[in-house]
N, C-alpha and C positions, 0 to 999 in steps of 0.2 A: 504494500500500500504506500501511497504518497501522503504523508501526514505533516501538517503544520503544527508545531508545538510552540505555542505563544505564551510567554511568561510575563505576567504583569506584576506590579509592585505590591504584592500581598504576602503575608506570612505563609509559608508552606513550600519553601524551596525544595525540601526533601522530596516532595511529590513530583515536581518537574524533573528533578535529578533521577529519580527512580524510573519514571516513565521513559526517559531518554535511554537509560541503561537497558531497559527491557526491550525496547523497540529498535535500538541502534543497529543490530546485526541483520535483521530481516526485513527492514522497511526503509524507504527513502524519507528522511526527516529534513524538514525545513524549519529552522529555529529562529525565533525573534524574541529577544528579551529587552524589556525597558531598562533604562539606567537604574531606576529604583529597584527593579528585580535583581539586577546584578549586585547592588549594594546589599540587599536583603539576603541573597544567596551566600555572600561572604560572611554575614553575621550569623546565619543559621547553620552553615555547613563548615565554616572555617576554611573554605576553599574558594579560590578565585573562579568566578564563572568562566572567564575566558580560558583559563588553564584546563578546567574540567571539559569544556566543549571542544577544545583543540584536540583532545584524545579520541574524539568520536568522529564518525563518518558523516556527520550532519552538514548541511549547507546552512550557513548562518548569515542573517541579514540584520542591519541596524534598524531600529524601530522608526527611524526617520526616512528610510529608503523606499520612497514611493515608486522607484524604478524597478523594484524587486518583482519577480514574476508573481509573487503572492498577492500583489495589488491588482491583478487583472483576472477577470472572470474567464478569459480565454486560456489561462494556465490551469490545467486540471489537477486538482488534488482530491483525495478521497475523503479527507476529514481535516477539520481544524479543531484544536484543543487548547483552550485557555486554561493554563494550570500553573500556579494558582491564579484565580481571577479575582481581582480587587472589585469592590462595589463601585469604584469609580469607572473601571472598565466595563462592568456590567451595565451601568447607567449609560455610558457612551454607546455601547452596542444596542441597547434597548431603544435609544433615541436616534440611531442611524448616524451618530456623530463620529465619522471616521477620520480622526485627526492625526493618527499615526498608523504604522503598518499593522500593529496588532488589531486595532479596531477596524481597519480597512479590510484585512484578511477575513475577519469575522463577518463583516458586511458582505463581502464577496460570497462567503459560504451561504449566507442567508439568501441573497438574491439569486444564486445559482442552484439553490435547493440541495446543497451539500451538507453532510453531517457536520454539526458544530456542537461541541461539548464544552460546557463552562463549569469548571471546578471552583465554585464561588466560596471564598474564604472570608467569613465575617460572623460574629456572634456577639450579642443577640442581633437578630434581623429586625430592621424597622419596617413599617408598612411600605415605605418607598422601595426598599430592597425587594420585598415580597411581590409588590406590584410589577417591578421590572422583571423579576424571574418568571412570574405568571405570563406576562406579555410575551416574553421570548419562548416560553414553553408552548404557548398556544400556536406558535408558528413553526414548531418542530425542533427548536433548540433543546438539547439535553442539558438539564440543570443537575449537576452531580456534586453536591457539597460533600466534602470529605468527612462523612459521619463515622463515628466509632461503632463497632459492633462487638458483641461479647460472646455470641454463640460459638464462634470459632476459637475461643479461649486464647486470645493473643498473649504471647509471653513477653513481648518487647515492642518497642516503637516500630521496628522493621515489619513485624507481623501486621500491625495496624496500617502502615503505609501500603504494604502489599495487598491488603484487602481492598483499599480504595483503588489502587492501580488495576487490580483484577476486575473490579466492577466496571471500571472505565473500559478495559479491553473487551469485556462482555458487550458493551455498547457498540463496539466496532466489529463485533462478531469474530474476535480473535481468540482462539482457544488458549487457555492459560490454566496453570495450576498454582497460582500465587496465593490462594487462600482455600481453606477447608469449606466446602459447600455444605449446605444443609442437606441432610439425608432423610 
C-alpha cells in the first residue's frame, strides 16, 4: 500500500514511531511531520525525529511543501493517517482549512474519497472537538482515538501502543498480530 503518515503536534509520538516501524518494510510510506511534532517526538522518545526517519525507507516531505505529490489528488495513495492528530489539526481538516501539507493531504483524501484515519489525541473532549469528529465521521473519516483496553491484559506501554496500532491496521485491512483479540 501507499500510505501517508502525517504527524501533527500532539502528544503521542510513540504511536507514529511504532506505526512507521511496523509498516516500513512492506509498504510505501510518505511522511510529513510538523515542526511541533518533531519537537514533541524528541521530548517523548529522547530521539531526534530526523535521525529516526533517516533509518527508514520513507519519503519525507516538509509540512510547508505544497509541491509534494501528496498535495495533489492526481497522486494516488491508498490511505492517509494523522497520528497523532492534534485538535487543532482536527479542526482545520473539519473546516477544509488546508494551510499546510498535513491538512492538504487530509483534504485530498476526503475529496478523492480515500481512506483517512485520524488518531485524535486530547482529553477531556469539548463539545467542539466532538462536533468536529462527528462531522468528519459522517463523511467517512475514521476517528480512532488511542483508547486503552484491558481485556488483552497489557503488561507494559508497548502492549498498549501495539493494541492501538493493531486496531489502526485493522482499519486498513492489514493482517496483524500486534494484540490479543477477543475470543
